[in-house]
C-alpha positions in Angstrom: 51.5 31.3 83.1 48.3 29.3 83.7 46.2 32.2 82.5 48.2 32.3 79.3 47.8 28.6 78.7 44.0 28.8 79.2 43.6 31.8 76.9 45.9 30.4 74.3 44.1 27.1 74.3 40.9 28.8 73.3 42.5 30.6 70.4 44.7 27.9 69.0 42.1 26.2 66.8 40.9 29.4 65.2 44.4 30.5 64.7 45.3 27.3 62.9 42.3 27.7 60.7 43.3 31.3 59.8 46.8 30.2 59.0 45.6 27.3 56.8 43.2 29.6 54.9 45.9 32.1 54.0 48.7 29.7 53.5 46.7 27.4 51.2 47.9 29.1 48.0 51.5 28.3 49.0 50.9 24.7 50.2 52.8 23.3 47.2 56.1 24.7 48.5 57.7 24.8 52.0 59.9 27.6 53.0 62.4 27.7 55.9 61.8 30.9 57.7 64.1 32.5 60.2 62.6 35.1 62.5 64.6 37.5 64.7 62.4 38.8 67.5 62.8 40.9 70.6 62.8 38.8 73.8 59.7 40.1 75.5 57.6 38.5 72.7 58.9 35.0 73.3 55.9 33.6 75.2 53.4 34.5 72.5 55.6 34.2 69.4 56.9 30.7 70.2 53.4 29.3 70.2 52.1 31.3 67.3 55.1 30.3 65.2 54.6 26.6 66.0 50.9 26.8 64.9 51.9 28.6 61.7 54.5 26.0 61.0 52.0 23.1 61.5 49.3 24.7 59.3 51.5 26.1 56.5 54.1 23.4 56.1 56.8 26.0 56.4 59.7 25.5 58.9 59.9 28.4 61.3 62.9 29.1 63.6 62.5 32.1 65.9 65.6 33.6 67.6 65.1 35.9 70.5 67.4 38.7 71.6 66.9 42.3 72.7 66.4 44.9 69.9 69.9 46.4 70.1 71.5 42.9 69.7 69.2 42.0 66.8 70.1 45.4 65.2 73.8 44.5 65.4 73.2 41.0 64.0 71.4 42.3 61.0 74.0 45.1 60.4 76.7 42.4 60.5 74.9 40.5 57.8 73.2 37.6 59.7 70.4 36.3 57.6 66.7 36.4 58.6 63.4 36.6 56.8 61.4 38.6 59.3 62.7 41.0 62.0 60.4 42.0 64.9 62.0 44.8 67.0 61.4 48.4 68.1 60.5 50.8 65.3 63.5 53.1 65.7 65.9 50.2 65.0 63.8 49.2 62.0 64.1 52.7 60.6 67.9 52.5 61.0 68.1 49.2 59.3 65.9 50.3 56.4 68.3 53.3 55.9 71.2 50.8 55.9 69.3 48.8 53.3 69.2 45.7 55.6 65.4 45.7 55.8 62.9 46.2 53.0 61.2 49.6 52.9 57.5 50.0 53.0 54.9 49.2 55.6 56.2 47.9 58.9 53.1 47.1 61.0 53.1 47.4 64.8 52.4 43.9 66.0 52.7 44.2 69.8 53.4 46.6 72.7 54.6 45.8 76.2 54.1 47.9 79.4 56.0 48.0 82.6 55.0 46.1 85.7 56.0 45.3 89.3 56.8 41.7 90.3 57.7 39.8 93.4 58.7 36.2 94.2 56.0 33.6 93.2 55.3 32.7 96.8 55.1 36.2 98.2 51.9 38.2 98.9 51.2 40.9 96.3 50.2 44.4 97.4 47.4 46.2 95.6 48.8 48.7 93.1 45.6 49.4 91.2 45.5 52.9 92.5 48.3 55.5 92.5 48.1 55.6 96.3 48.5 51.8 96.6 51.3 51.9 94.0 53.1 54.6 96.0 52.7 52.8 99.3 53.9 49.5 97.9 57.1 51.1 96.7 57.7 52.8 100.0 57.2 49.6 101.9 59.7 47.6 99.8 62.9 46.4 101.5 64.6 46.4 98.1 63.5 47.9 94.8 65.3 46.4 91.7 65.1 47.7 88.2 67.1 47.7 85.0 69.9 50.0 83.7 68.3 50.0 80.3 65.3 51.9 78.7 62.5 50.6 81.0 64.6 51.1 84.1 65.6 54.6 83.0 62.0 55.4 82.6 61.0 54.0 85.9 63.6 56.2 87.6 61.6 59.2 86.3 58.5 57.7 87.8 60.0 57.7 91.2 60.9 61.3 90.7 57.4 62.2 89.6 56.0 60.4 92.7 58.5 62.4 94.9 59.9 59.3 96.6 63.3 58.9 94.8 65.2 60.2 97.8 63.3 58.2 100.3 64.1 55.0 98.3 67.6 55.8 97.4 69.3 53.4 99.8 67.0 50.5 98.7 67.3 50.9 95.0 69.5 48.5 92.9 70.0 48.9 89.1 71.1 45.9 87.1 70.8 44.3 83.7 67.3 42.6 83.1 68.5 39.1 83.9 70.1 40.2 87.2 66.9 42.2 88.1 65.1 38.8 88.2 67.9 36.9 90.1 68.2 39.6 92.8 64.5 39.5 93.6 64.3 35.7 93.4 67.3 35.3 95.7 66.1 38.0 98.1 64.8 37.3 101.6 62.7 40.4 102.4 59.9 42.4 100.8 61.7 42.7 97.5 60.0 44.3 94.4 61.3 44.2 90.9 60.4 46.2 87.8 60.4 44.7 84.3 58.2 44.7 81.3 55.0 42.7 81.9 55.7 40.1 79.1 59.0 39.0 80.6 57.5 38.7 84.1 54.8 36.4 82.8 57.4 34.2 81.2 59.1 33.3 84.4 57.4 30.8 86.8 59.5 32.1 89.7 57.8 35.5 89.5 54.4 36.8 90.4 53.1 39.9 88.5 51.9 42.4 91.1 50.4 44.5 88.3 51.1 47.0 85.6 52.0 50.5 86.5 49.0 52.8 87.0 47.8 54.3 83.7 49.3 57.8 84.2 52.7 56.3 85.0 52.7 53.6 82.4 55.0 53.5 79.4 55.1 51.1 76.5 57.7 49.6 74.2 56.2 48.8 70.8 57.4 46.3 68.3 57.1 46.3 64.5 57.7 43.6 61.9 59.8 44.0 58.7 61.0 41.7 55.9 64.8 41.5 55.6 66.4 42.7 52.3 68.3 39.4 52.1 65.2 37.2 53.0 65.4 33.8 51.4 61.6 33.4 51.5 60.1 36.9 51.4 56.6 35.8 50.4 56.3 33.3 53.3 57.7 36.0 55.5 54.9 38.4 54.5 52.4 35.6 55.2 53.8 35.2 58.7 53.6 39.0 59.3 50.0 39.1 58.1 49.1 36.4 60.6 50.5 38.5 63.4 47.6 40.9 63.0 44.9 38.3 62.9 42.4 38.2 65.8 43.7 34.9 67.1 47.3 36.3 67.2 46.1 39.5 68.8 44.5 37.3 71.6 47.7 35.4 72.0 49.8 38.6 72.4 47.3 39.9 74.9 47.4 36.8 76.9 51.2 37.1 77.0 51.2 40.7 78.2 52.0 42.2 74.8 48.7 43.6 73.8 47.9 46.5 71.4 45.4 49.1 72.6 
């Protein structure tokens, strides 16, 4: 969290300048933007949206949920101007005529990492050998019962240690993954996407999965078909690809390659 604040502090001024420059043609009017975004992007987007709001004069409200929940909200007719979720859900919503067709830029990606309690000592997982040993040494290994957890289960199989860890593995929803590790007493290791680990002060990021075992969720942005302020929404989407926004995403563990 401290690293994020330091990095974000350096980029805030140049980000505000970028926002002001592009938003200037629209300074005579102020829109009320509603953004639906997937939860792992909360750390970066909350700050970026606040700076966009201050510089542009627009009011920005960002609502965070997981992509499947946002998908349902949009299908059910809830109104947003910009939707930032996983591309497969965007494709479905375009076909359903809930999101505008056209270019849907990828704005962030989030990898998977290991975490422990904030006061625990982190093992070195920078090598495959260290990663493997850290998992085998865990008293408990907790990961989700959704996409990232399903992928991590295949990682254990590829490492050949799924049977050895069978009695120590717990599967849960993402919120319970965190609570089980935080409330644990032993050498407990959790598995989540890196961005969500960095958002929680109770957690310490051990590190991302080694390169050959890493997997990423990517997030794209689209304008809603029923957007009340589509032009301001497009301005917001453009800012998400600026160098300053890229730095903010990177600092929050949601970097593009």
